[in-house]
N, C-alpha and C positions, 0 to 999 in steps of 0.2 A: 500605573501605565495601563493604556487600551490596547485591545486586541480584539480580533474578531473568530468568529463560529460562520459556517454555513448550515443550513437546513440539509439532513439527509435527503440526498437526489437520487434520481434514476435515470440514466444517461446512456449513451451506446459508450463503446470504449476508444471514438475516437472523440466525442465532446468530453468525457472525465478527463481523458489524459491533456486537451487543450485548457481544460479549464485550472486544473493544475498547476500549469505551467504559465498562465497567464495571472494565477492568484499569486504566484512566486516570483514573478516581474515586476508586478506592479504595487503589489502591498507592503510597507515595508514593518508595517506591526505583526505581530504572531496571529496567524490563523491556519484552522483546520475545519476540518469536514470531513462526514464518514457520507459513503456513498455503494451502491452497486451499479452491476450492468444490466443494461436490457435481455441480454441475449448472450449464453455463455461465448467468450471471447478472449482472448491470448493478447499478455502482454511479454516485451521481451527484453532484458534489460540493455542498456544504450551502447554497452560493449561488444554485446554479444554477434557472433556470425548466424546472419537468418538460414544459412541451408543446416546450419548443426544446432538451432535452438529447439526444434523441434520436429515431428514429423510431418514438415511442411506439405507434401507430396496430400497428405489426408488432410493436414486442416483447410488445404487451398479445393479440393475437391469435396469438399463438406461447406464451404463458404463459411468457415469459420471466422469473423473479423479479426484480424491482428495488427497489430502495430509496436512500435519500439516506444520506450519510456525513455525521458532524459537522464531516469538515476538508473544505476546498475544495477547488478544482482544479477539472477537468472530469469527461466521463463516462468509464469505464472497461468494457472487457465482461469479463468475467473468463470467461478460457476457457484455458489451454495454459498460464496465467501462475503464479507464483510470488508471494505477498500477504507483508507483513508489517506489523508495527505496532512503536513503541516510544515510550514514556512515562516521566516522570518529573518529581518536583517537581525547581524551580529550584536548590533548595536542594542535594538529591542528585545534579544534575548539576554544581557547582560544581567537584567534583575532577578533571574533565576539561575544565572550561572556565573556569576561574578570572576571576571578576570579568565572566564574560559570559555565563552559561548561559539569559540572557534576550534574546540577540541570534539573533533568526531564522537568519538566512542564516548566521553560525557554525555554529547547529545543524544545519543542512544539510549542511554541509562536512564538519563532523567524523562524520555518520552516512555520508554518500557515497564520504569516505574506507575508512572500514568495510569500507563496499560493495567498493570496488576491488579490499581486500584478499582478498576472500572469490570475486570475480572469478577474481583470479589463481591461488588456490589449487588454481580448477577448470578451469586454463587457459585462460581467456579475458580476450583482449587488449583491456581498456575503458579509455574515457578521461574526463575529470571536464570536462561544459563548463563554462567560462570567461564565457561570454557567451547574454543570451537571444534566440531566432532571432525575426528579424523574416518571419512565415507569416501567409496569412490566416488571418485565425480560424477554426476549427471547434471543438464542443463535445467534440470525443475528447482527452481528455487526450493522445495519443503525436504529435498534429500539428505541434507546435510543441516546443521543447525550451526550459527554463527554466535559471537561473543555476544551477550544480552539480548539475545531475541528469546521470547516465550515459549514453553513448554505447559502441554499436559499429560500426565502419565509419563514423562520421558518422551512423545513427538512433538514436533516442534508445528505449531498448529498459530505461529504469528512470525510472518517472514515480512523487512524491510531494507530499503535501502536508500541511500541519500548522493545528491547533488548538491553542489556548491558554486559558488562564483566568490570575488574578493571580498563582498561582501554582506552576504547570504548565505541558505542552504535550504532545504526543501529536502523532507524524507516523506517516503511512501512506503505503505505497508498495504498487506493486504491478513485477517483473520481469517482463518479455515473453519467454517460454521457448520454446512450443512453439506450433505454426500453430493458430488460432483455430477450433474445431468449427461458432461457428455463422459465416454469411457477415457479414462488418462492413460490406460497401457497403448491404444489407438493413436495417441495426441501425439505419446515420444516414444512412439514404439518400441517399448520396455515394459516389462515387469516395473510397476510401481507401486510401492506399499507405501501409501499417504495417507494418517489417519486425519480423523478430524472432529470437532467438538460433539457432532452428531453422535457418531460412533465408537467415540471413547466412554461420555456420559449416559447413550441409551436415551436419549432429549433430544428431539426437534426444534431445534429455537427458531422463533420470529426474530429474521434477523435486524429489522427496524427497532423492533423493541429492544433486544439488544445492544441497537447504537445506544441507545437513549442512555444506557447506563457509561456507555465512555464518554459522552457529551459531560455527563455529571461529575465523573472523573476528572476530566480535563479543566473543569469549571473550577473546581474545588481544589486539584491538587496545583494547579499552576495559578499563583498569584497575581492574575490580570484582572482590569474592568474589562470584561466580557461584552460585546455588541453581537448581532445579529448583522451579517453584511447582505445584504440583497444585489444580485447582480444578473442584467438581462442577457438570455444566452442570445439575440441577434447583432450583439456589438460585433461592429465591423473588422475591429482587431482579432476577438476571439473565433470568428468563425473561417479567417485566415489561418490561424494556428487548427483548427479541426481540420481546415484542406491537408496541410502540411502532416498531420497523423493520418491520414487518409492515400496519403502520396506512396504510392510504392519507393519511389525511389529513397524517400527515408525509412519506409521499414526494411527496405532491402539495399540500406547504406551498407555495410559489411557481408 
């Protein structure tokens, strides 16, 4: 069965979120991509309350770009990270998860296993979390670990969230690779102990090179006939989606 991937990209936060949604809505076959953000940016979960999602006064005063995802989960500061999206119709996903393509936890587990293989290609010894951690609630995505999320030396380094319709789903996630360029404590108005691969392994990683390990893993682990998908960023419908993610009414809808 045919499936698609897109090459590594570097867009702003509004363009990245819009492109993920566009692919989710319009492409029936499985499609994934890895990307980074042109500047430190913030995404918040679909159901989060804007005013509680982070220190919004600091974020607005510092002009840090912020938008709301269509996936769930909590706040992510995108800085020094590698982000991905994977979407598919359930029907196209059936050859991987027979009769279970609409089972959320099984989808999480399968994609986590693909990432584990990618980390191994890079020489990073990670584990898949088999339990949800019981920690005090914060708005930061990486302050607690959920089922099938990935840890390194007990620290969460990959967080993911899904959205789904009657016939399809999308999973977005972020890998904490290198140190933040923004002060995390200021963004969340609290002392945050969040680790990344760099400060755990004491190695500075090239994010684009690291992404190549995950492309290789997805190609090998998920048995599709993979083709590269080209996309024109001046697509009219896509640009309207970009405008949506820039719109204050969308960002502050809750």
